[in-house]
Backbone as CSV, one residue per row, in Angstrom:
resi,resn,N_x,N_y,N_z,CA_x,CA_y,CA_z,C_x,C_y,C_z
1,MET,22.640,-14.587,-12.302,21.644,-13.649,-12.779,21.759,-12.361,-11.960
2,ALA,21.795,-11.256,-12.634,21.917,-9.955,-11.969,20.596,-9.578,-11.306
3,PRO,20.662,-8.885,-10.174,19.422,-8.453,-9.523,18.693,-7.427,-10.382
4,ALA,17.392,-7.378,-10.212,16.576,-6.413,-10.952,16.986,-5.002,-10.556
5,PRO,16.952,-4.067,-11.487,17.309,-2.688,-11.144,16.310,-2.100,-10.157
6,ARG,16.805,-1.277,-9.287,15.950,-0.621,-8.301,15.241,0.548,-8.974
7,LEU,13.944,0.608,-8.785,13.154,1.707,-9.341,12.878,2.702,-8.232
8,ASP,13.361,3.908,-8.380,13.146,4.930,-7.364,12.136,5.950,-7.854
9,PHE,11.237,6.303,-6.968,10.271,7.352,-7.251,10.695,8.574,-6.455
10,ASP,10.531,9.737,-7.018,10.868,10.962,-6.310,9.702,11.415,-5.452
11,VAL,9.242,10.532,-4.612,8.144,10.859,-3.705,8.536,10.398,-2.314
12,PRO,8.215,11.208,-1.319,8.509,10.781,0.041,7.510,9.715,0.478
13,VAL,7.996,8.719,1.170,7.107,7.692,1.708,6.663,8.145,3.083
14,GLU,5.371,8.112,3.313,4.803,8.547,4.588,4.978,7.446,5.634
15,PRO,5.842,7.665,6.624,6.062,6.633,7.630,5.025,6.616,8.743
16,ARG,4.161,7.580,8.789,3.208,7.683,9.899,1.857,7.088,9.545
17,PHE,1.863,5.807,9.234,0.607,5.128,8.953,-0.145,4.912,10.252
18,SER,-1.463,5.021,10.169,-2.292,4.661,11.318,-2.250,3.140,11.460
19,PRO,-2.655,2.613,12.606,-2.687,1.150,12.747,-3.523,0.481,11.649
20,ARG,-4.655,1.061,11.296,-5.502,0.485,10.251,-4.802,0.552,8.897
21,GLN,-4.131,1.659,8.622,-3.409,1.779,7.357,-2.280,0.754,7.282
22,ARG,-1.611,0.502,8.402,-0.568,-0.522,8.421,-1.147,-1.893,8.079
23,GLU,-2.332,-2.184,8.618,-2.992,-3.453,8.293,-3.274,-3.544,6.797
24,ILE,-3.801,-2.465,6.245,-4.146,-2.447,4.823,-2.896,-2.580,3.968
25,VAL,-1.835,-1.873,4.316,-0.570,-1.975,3.579,-0.079,-3.426,3.579
26,SER,-0.132,-4.062,4.727,0.309,-5.452,4.834,-0.536,-6.379,3.970
27,LEU,-1.849,-6.179,3.993,-2.742,-7.029,3.203,-2.555,-6.795,1.704
28,ILE,-2.361,-5.540,1.315,-2.106,-5.235,-0.099,-0.822,-5.936,-0.546
29,ALA,0.207,-5.829,0.260,1.485,-6.453,-0.087,1.372,-7.972,-0.160
30,SER,0.411,-8.526,0.558,0.179,-9.973,0.526,-0.688,-10.394,-0.649
31,GLY,-1.129,-9.412,-1.444,-1.894,-9.729,-2.641,-3.398,-9.767,-2.469
32,TYR,-3.890,-9.280,-1.351,-5.332,-9.285,-1.111,-6.038,-8.297,-2.037
33,SER,-7.225,-8.652,-2.469,-8.077,-7.743,-3.249,-8.803,-6.812,-2.279
34,ASP,-9.430,-5.780,-2.817,-10.216,-4.876,-1.967,-11.285,-5.653,-1.212
35,LYS,-11.944,-6.567,-1.901,-13.005,-7.361,-1.273,-12.439,-8.223,-0.145
36,GLN,-11.295,-8.860,-0.378,-10.679,-9.691,0.654,-10.256,-8.852,1.861
37,ILE,-9.732,-7.663,1.602,-9.346,-6.773,2.698,-10.581,-6.385,3.500
38,ALA,-11.651,-6.021,2.807,-12.896,-5.635,3.483,-13.411,-6.769,4.361
39,LEU,-13.418,-7.981,3.840,-13.895,-9.127,4.622,-12.989,-9.394,5.821
40,THR,-11.688,-9.308,5.611,-10.730,-9.560,6.684,-10.858,-8.533,7.807
41,LEU,-11.016,-7.268,7.426,-11.074,-6.189,8.422,-12.495,-5.872,8.884
42,ARG,-13.467,-6.551,8.259,-14.880,-6.350,8.600,-15.318,-4.901,8.404
43,VAL,-14.974,-4.399,7.223,-15.396,-3.059,6.813,-15.950,-3.173,5.400
44,SER,-16.517,-2.085,4.901,-17.054,-2.108,3.538,-15.923,-1.964,2.518
45,LYS,-16.209,-2.405,1.290,-15.242,-2.217,0.209,-14.980,-0.735,-0.014
46,ARG,-15.999,0.083,0.171,-15.843,1.536,-0.006,-14.854,2.095,1.018
47,THR,-14.914,1.598,2.246,-13.967,2.034,3.276,-12.544,1.675,2.870
48,VAL,-12.374,0.484,2.339,-11.051,0.061,1.866,-10.585,0.986,0.750
49,ARG,-11.452,1.267,-0.223,-11.090,2.147,-1.340,-10.694,3.535,-0.829
50,THR,-11.441,4.061,0.136,-11.129,5.375,0.703,-9.746,5.359,1.348
51,GLN,-9.462,4.319,2.125,-8.146,4.210,2.763,-7.041,4.103,1.715
52,LEU,-7.288,3.318,0.658,-6.292,3.190,-0.407,-6.040,4.526,-1.091
53,GLU,-7.104,5.259,-1.376,-6.948,6.572,-2.004,-6.101,7.487,-1.130
54,ARG,-6.334,7.450,0.176,-5.549,8.276,1.102,-4.091,7.837,1.128
55,LEU,-3.873,6.518,1.174,-2.504,6.002,1.174,-1.770,6.385,-0.107
56,TYR,-2.447,6.251,-1.245,-1.830,6.617,-2.523,-1.484,8.109,-2.534
57,ALA,-2.413,8.939,-2.093,-2.185,10.386,-2.078,-1.027,10.749,-1.143
58,MET,-0.967,10.099,0.018,0.104,10.370,0.978,1.475,10.064,0.389
59,ASN,1.513,9.114,-0.523,2.782,8.647,-1.062,3.009,9.020,-2.516
60,GLY,2.089,9.785,-3.092,2.268,10.260,-4.455,2.276,9.176,-5.511
61,VAL,1.515,8.121,-5.287,1.438,7.026,-6.259,0.015,6.916,-6.787
62,HIS,-0.119,6.167,-7.883,-1.426,6.061,-8.524,-1.892,4.631,-8.720
63,SER,-1.099,3.681,-8.259,-1.498,2.290,-8.440,-1.026,1.440,-7.272
64,ARG,-1.662,0.304,-7.146,-1.307,-0.678,-6.126,0.157,-1.119,-6.310
65,ALA,0.546,-1.368,-7.555,1.911,-1.831,-7.832,2.947,-0.787,-7.411
66,GLN,2.719,0.470,-7.754,3.640,1.539,-7.343,3.708,1.610,-5.824
67,ALA,2.556,1.535,-5.174,2.506,1.638,-3.717,3.314,0.523,-3.067
68,VAL,3.077,-0.707,-3.482,3.800,-1.838,-2.891,5.299,-1.704,-3.146
69,LEU,5.673,-1.263,-4.333,7.087,-1.102,-4.666,7.770,-0.104,-3.731
70,ILE,7.197,1.064,-3.562,7.869,2.056,-2.704,7.789,1.669,-1.234
71,TRP,6.697,1.015,-0.818,6.619,0.574,0.579,7.656,-0.513,0.847
72,ALA,7.864,-1.382,-0.121,8.883,-2.430,0.032,10.276,-1.806,0.075
73,GLN,10.547,-0.851,-0.814,11.856,-0.192,-0.834,12.115,0.555,0.467
74,ALA,11.057,1.075,1.078,11.200,1.826,2.324,11.208,0.912,3.550
75,GLY,10.985,-0.389,3.329,11.023,-1.336,4.439,9.728,-1.487,5.206
76,PHE,8.625,-1.002,4.644,7.343,-1.110,5.336,6.682,-2.461,5.133
77,VAL,7.067,-3.167,4.078,6.495,-4.500,3.812,7.612,-5.466,3.513
């Protein structure tokens, strides 16, 4: 079976994640929901959403799936 084609986005991946953003990226890649991330990190769901919005904006993506894909391609997850 041939490997899946690589999907490239013409957006730079921001390598300078804060420690908290790195935690969130890892949890997102592990399939955690916003609520699960909030409970794990002991923050509000709104805080998680704000961090996600910032991460998406930093990387020029609009969805969790796009974010995980480019972070995986860049070796962050």
